[in-house]
One Martini backbone bead per residue (centre of mass of N, CA, C, O) as a GRO file, in nm:
protein
  208
    1MET     BB    1  14.472   2.648 -19.857
    2ASN     BB    2  14.406   2.361 -20.055
    3LYS     BB    3  14.122   2.247 -19.915
    4GLN     BB    4  13.871   2.091 -19.798
    5GLN     BB    5  13.601   2.215 -19.661
    6PRO     BB    6  13.461   2.217 -19.376
    7PRO     BB    7  13.203   2.191 -19.197
    8VAL     BB    8  12.918   2.399 -19.031
    9ASP     BB    9  12.766   2.127 -18.973
   10GLY     BB   10  12.752   1.870 -18.782
   11TYR     BB   11  12.972   1.626 -18.906
   12CYS     BB   12  13.326   1.571 -18.894
   13GLU     BB   13  13.528   1.336 -19.049
   14GLN     BB   14  13.821   1.449 -19.006
   15CYS     BB   15  13.796   1.537 -18.668
   16GLY     BB   16  13.502   1.471 -18.504
   17PHE     BB   17  13.315   1.701 -18.504
   18ASN     BB   18  13.003   1.808 -18.326
   19TYR     BB   19  12.738   2.035 -18.340
   20ASP     BB   20  12.505   1.840 -18.185
   21THR     BB   21  12.703   1.830 -17.934
   22GLY     BB   22  12.710   1.961 -17.641
   23ASP     BB   23  12.779   2.202 -17.426
   24LEU     BB   24  12.913   2.497 -17.347
   25GLN     BB   25  13.129   2.406 -17.140
   26GLY     BB   26  13.236   2.166 -17.303
   27THR     BB   27  13.319   2.326 -17.555
   28VAL     BB   28  13.523   2.512 -17.415
   29THR     BB   29  13.706   2.295 -17.299
   30LEU     BB   30  13.781   2.173 -17.569
   31LEU     BB   31  13.908   2.423 -17.695
   32ILE     BB   32  14.140   2.459 -17.489
   33ARG     BB   33  14.267   2.181 -17.528
   34GLN     BB   34  14.325   2.210 -17.836
   35ALA     BB   35  14.499   2.463 -17.811
   36ALA     BB   36  14.719   2.329 -17.640
   37ASP     BB   37  14.799   2.125 -17.857
   38CYS     BB   38  14.893   2.327 -18.065
   39SER     BB   39  15.109   2.463 -17.892
   40MET     BB   40  15.279   2.207 -17.825
   41ALA     BB   41  15.342   2.112 -18.112
   42LEU     BB   42  15.498   2.364 -18.196
   43THR     BB   43  15.718   2.380 -17.970
   44LYS     BB   44  15.832   2.094 -18.006
   45ALA     BB   45  15.923   2.124 -18.301
   46ALA     BB   46  16.101   2.388 -18.253
   47ALA     BB   47  16.290   2.210 -18.036
   48GLY     BB   48  16.420   2.049 -18.237
   49PRO     BB   49  16.660   1.972 -18.468
   50ASP     BB   50  16.445   2.140 -18.667
   51PRO     BB   51  16.294   2.442 -18.636
   52ASN     BB   52  16.192   2.480 -18.950
   53VAL     BB   53  15.962   2.266 -18.969
   54VAL     BB   54  15.721   2.471 -18.911
   55ARG     BB   55  15.771   2.605 -19.222
   56LEU     BB   56  15.677   2.357 -19.369
   57ARG     BB   57  15.537   2.245 -19.662
   58PRO     BB   58  15.395   1.960 -19.790
   59GLU     BB   59  15.263   2.167 -19.986
   60PRO     BB   60  15.231   2.451 -20.166
   61ASP     BB   61  14.892   2.460 -20.085
   62VAL     BB   62  14.987   2.397 -19.782
   63TRP     BB   63  15.012   2.467 -19.480
   64SER     BB   64  15.188   2.522 -19.214
   65ALA     BB   65  15.218   2.504 -18.880
   66ILE     BB   66  15.256   2.815 -18.833
   67GLU     BB   67  15.014   2.902 -19.005
   68TYR     BB   68  14.795   2.755 -18.847
   69ALA     BB   69  14.859   2.880 -18.569
   70CYS     BB   70  14.803   3.171 -18.652
   71HIS     BB   71  14.512   3.120 -18.732
   72VAL     BB   72  14.410   3.029 -18.458
   73ARG     BB   73  14.482   3.283 -18.306
   74ASP     BB   74  14.302   3.476 -18.485
   75VAL     BB   75  14.032   3.340 -18.444
   76LEU     BB   76  14.015   3.383 -18.137
   77GLU     BB   77  14.023   3.691 -18.147
   78VAL     BB   78  13.786   3.746 -18.342
   79GLN     BB   79  13.563   3.586 -18.189
   80ARG     BB   80  13.573   3.755 -17.936
   81GLN     BB   81  13.489   4.020 -18.078
   82ARG     BB   82  13.212   3.906 -18.174
   83ILE     BB   83  13.084   3.872 -17.906
   84ALA     BB   84  13.091   4.172 -17.831
   85GLN     BB   85  12.931   4.273 -18.078
   86CYS     BB   86  12.669   4.111 -18.030
   87LEU     BB   87  12.609   4.240 -17.744
   88ALA     BB   88  12.614   4.557 -17.857
   89GLU     BB   89  12.427   4.472 -18.101
   90ASP     BB   90  12.138   4.418 -18.271
   91ARG     BB   91  12.272   4.384 -18.590
   92PRO     BB   92  12.523   4.211 -18.659
   93VAL     BB   93  12.815   4.263 -18.875
   94TYR     BB   94  13.068   4.068 -18.985
   95ALA     BB   95  13.383   4.095 -19.058
   96PRO     BB   96  13.608   3.980 -19.241
   97MET     BB   97  13.929   3.819 -19.177
   98ASP     BB   98  14.106   3.724 -19.405
   99ARG     BB   99  14.263   3.441 -19.396
  100THR     BB  100  14.449   3.450 -19.655
  101GLY     BB  101  14.574   3.739 -19.640
  102ARG     BB  102  14.728   3.715 -19.363
  103VAL     BB  103  14.966   3.534 -19.439
  104LYS     BB  104  15.119   3.770 -19.592
  105GLN     BB  105  15.071   4.031 -19.431
  106GLN     BB  106  15.190   3.882 -19.148
  107LYS     BB  107  15.401   3.667 -19.192
  108TYR     BB  108  15.369   3.374 -19.072
  109GLU     BB  109  15.647   3.222 -19.149
  110ASP     BB  110  15.822   3.444 -18.956
  111GLN     BB  111  15.722   3.365 -18.691
  112ASP     BB  112  15.736   3.301 -18.354
  113PRO     BB  113  15.653   3.014 -18.201
  114ALA     BB  114  15.642   3.103 -17.900
  115GLU     BB  115  15.458   3.350 -17.946
  116VAL     BB  116  15.226   3.205 -18.080
  117ALA     BB  117  15.164   2.999 -17.855
  118ALA     BB  118  15.104   3.211 -17.634
  119ALA     BB  119  14.877   3.367 -17.783
  120LEU     BB  120  14.690   3.131 -17.828
  121MET     BB  121  14.632   3.079 -17.525
  122ARG     BB  122  14.534   3.357 -17.445
  123PHE     BB  123  14.288   3.363 -17.645
  124ALA     BB  124  14.154   3.109 -17.540
  125ARG     BB  125  14.094   3.215 -17.254
  126GLU     BB  126  13.936   3.469 -17.342
  127PHE     BB  127  13.718   3.322 -17.496
  128GLY     BB  128  13.622   3.140 -17.267
  129ALA     BB  129  13.536   3.367 -17.071
  130ALA     BB  130  13.321   3.491 -17.268
  131ALA     BB  131  13.147   3.223 -17.319
  132ARG     BB  132  13.067   3.106 -17.028
  133VAL     BB  133  12.860   3.368 -16.956
  134LEU     BB  134  12.648   3.295 -17.144
  135ARG     BB  135  12.319   3.320 -17.216
  136PRO     BB  136  12.061   3.182 -17.378
  137GLN     BB  137  11.965   3.453 -17.516
  138GLU     BB  138  12.251   3.514 -17.631
  139LEU     BB  139  12.299   3.250 -17.797
  140GLY     BB  140  12.038   3.332 -17.991
  141LYS     BB  141  12.176   3.553 -18.126
  142LEU     BB  142  12.197   3.738 -18.422
  143GLY     BB  143  12.427   3.728 -18.707
  144LEU     BB  144  12.627   3.826 -18.981
  145TYR     BB  145  12.787   3.579 -19.163
  146ASN     BB  146  13.058   3.497 -19.410
  147TYR     BB  147  13.114   3.187 -19.325
  148PRO     BB  148  13.110   3.049 -19.630
  149VAL     BB  149  12.843   3.214 -19.613
  150ARG     BB  150  12.604   3.445 -19.612
  151ALA     BB  151  12.467   3.430 -19.273
  152PRO     BB  152  12.270   3.368 -19.017
  153ARG     BB  153  12.402   3.355 -18.674
  154THR     BB  154  12.453   3.234 -18.381
  155LEU     BB  155  12.634   3.250 -18.095
  156GLY     BB  156  12.637   2.947 -18.048
  157TRP     BB  157  12.763   2.876 -18.321
  158ILE     BB  158  13.027   3.033 -18.288
  159ILE     BB  159  13.133   2.859 -18.061
  160ARG     BB  160  13.133   2.590 -18.215
  161HIS     BB  161  13.296   2.684 -18.462
  162THR     BB  162  13.551   2.747 -18.304
  163ALA     BB  163  13.598   2.463 -18.195
  164HIS     BB  164  13.628   2.338 -18.473
  165GLU     BB  165  13.867   2.495 -18.575
  166ILE     BB  166  14.066   2.397 -18.361
  167GLN     BB  167  14.036   2.092 -18.397
  168HIS     BB  168  14.102   2.083 -18.701
  169HIS     BB  169  14.389   2.229 -18.679
  170ARG     BB  170  14.513   2.028 -18.494
  171HIS     BB  171  14.503   1.804 -18.703
  172ASP     BB  172  14.678   1.950 -18.916
  173ILE     BB  173  14.938   1.995 -18.753
  174VAL     BB  174  14.999   1.699 -18.684
  175GLU     BB  175  14.996   1.592 -18.977
  176ILE     BB  176  15.221   1.775 -19.091
  177LEU     BB  177  15.450   1.703 -18.894
  178ALA     BB  178  15.454   1.400 -18.974
  179LYS     BB  179  15.560   1.470 -19.270
  180VAL     BB  180  15.819   1.688 -19.206
  181GLU     BB  181  15.956   1.548 -18.995
  182PRO     BB  182  16.231   1.418 -18.895
  183PRO     BB  183  16.354   1.131 -18.836
  184ILE     BB  184  16.444   0.917 -18.580
  185VAL     BB  185  16.777   0.827 -18.541
  186PRO     BB  186  16.954   0.597 -18.426
  187LYS     BB  187  17.228   0.539 -18.261
  188PRO     BB  188  17.501   0.396 -18.338
  189LYS     BB  189  17.667   0.118 -18.274
  190PRO     BB  190  17.956   0.048 -18.163
  191GLU     BB  191  18.238  -0.080 -18.256
  192PRO     BB  192  18.445  -0.314 -18.186
  193GLU     BB  193  18.739  -0.374 -18.091
  194PRO     BB  194  19.011  -0.513 -18.173
  195GLY     BB  195  19.007  -0.823 -17.993
  196VAL     BB  196  18.711  -0.795 -17.893
  197GLY     BB  197  18.464  -0.939 -17.763
  198VAL     BB  198  18.135  -0.933 -17.734
  199GLU     BB  199  18.115  -0.929 -17.422
  200GLU     BB  200  18.331  -0.712 -17.384
  201ALA     BB  201  18.196  -0.492 -17.555
  202ASP     BB  202  17.943  -0.469 -17.376
  203GLU     BB  203  18.096  -0.385 -17.123
  204VAL     BB  204  18.219  -0.129 -17.236
  205GLU     BB  205  17.952   0.012 -17.311
  206VAL     BB  206  17.831   0.020 -17.027
  207SER     BB  207  18.066   0.176 -16.884
  208ASP     BB  208  18.005   0.441 -17.059
   0.00000   0.00000   0.00000
């Protein structure tokens, strides 16, 4: 995934996410809605005329739709675990998720789109359930986060950052599928039979 890294604060011009607006409940609702969009885009493309379109990379160094969807699924699972770790430890230090290493280690490109889509939604709901009940003092608790640089981050920031990840990669999935999906070619209109007039040909076509 050789793309310009999105910001981790403020406004993201690529996907429109803003770290500075929205409350906790609204942010979680947005996250679940964007996760559903990721899931539906993947399953719809996989059910199309060429199921393998979800495995196509638009460029050699840009992930495919299935790879991005697997990443979204894993982000949701890891971030939910980090919520639990932050609540359980005084000074949590989050282990890196190795986002790039997972692509090959877990063979993202070979995974089943239906299973990925279902797991993505399950982890989105689990993350949402864990985030919605956090109290203000818990949202302000700090832990040492590794991405994009090693820095202390509040649990509230982790919630917002997760929502940004999902919204940003929903944008990536839709954009990539628009590039690699085969165009829908309309069925050619049948030629009229010899000796049949235009009006008669239209009537024959309608009767079929």
